[in-house]
Phi, psi and omega in degrees: 000321181300320181298319179295315179297318179295319179295319179296316179298314179296320179296318180291326177293321179295316181291326179291327181290337178272349183297315179300322179293316178296317178299316179296320180294318178295317179298315179297319178297318179298317179297322181294334177275326184278324185299313179299324179295318179294318179296320178299315179297320178295321178297319179294316178300317180297318178298314179299317180296322178298315180294317178301317180296315180296320177300314180299314180298322178294315178299319178296316180296319178296316181295319185270332188237351180104154185298327184248024181283165176300319181295317179295319178297321177298315181292330174298318178295323177295319178296316178301316180296320179295317178295317179300318181296316176301315181297315181296319184276325189233356184054041174201160176216152184270130175258106184291330181289320180266352182052053178205162177272142173251139178254006173245148179277070190240026181287155181259115181296340184248022183294344179256005183270350182261156177279000000 
């Protein structure tokens, strides 16, 4: 009887010693699936914020210096660069006026030139 009891005890100790390793492996696998999704969302948020910031700066430049000023033209180029970067990185761009994402490269370079 002692031999059977000792074998059961040793077997349970061996399986218990592998549990932390198995738990760590499962945890690492879960992180590897969740991390890219979070990074993707952060990239999209960052892209949206860049376009919003560029839109705001363009509106400020138009308000303070005029629609066709050097400052407004500079901010138009910044807005174009922000949209291009979103398009290049995510194949989408944020439309601050419509508050939505576009999946076509269809922005109007002169959308701020009209009254």
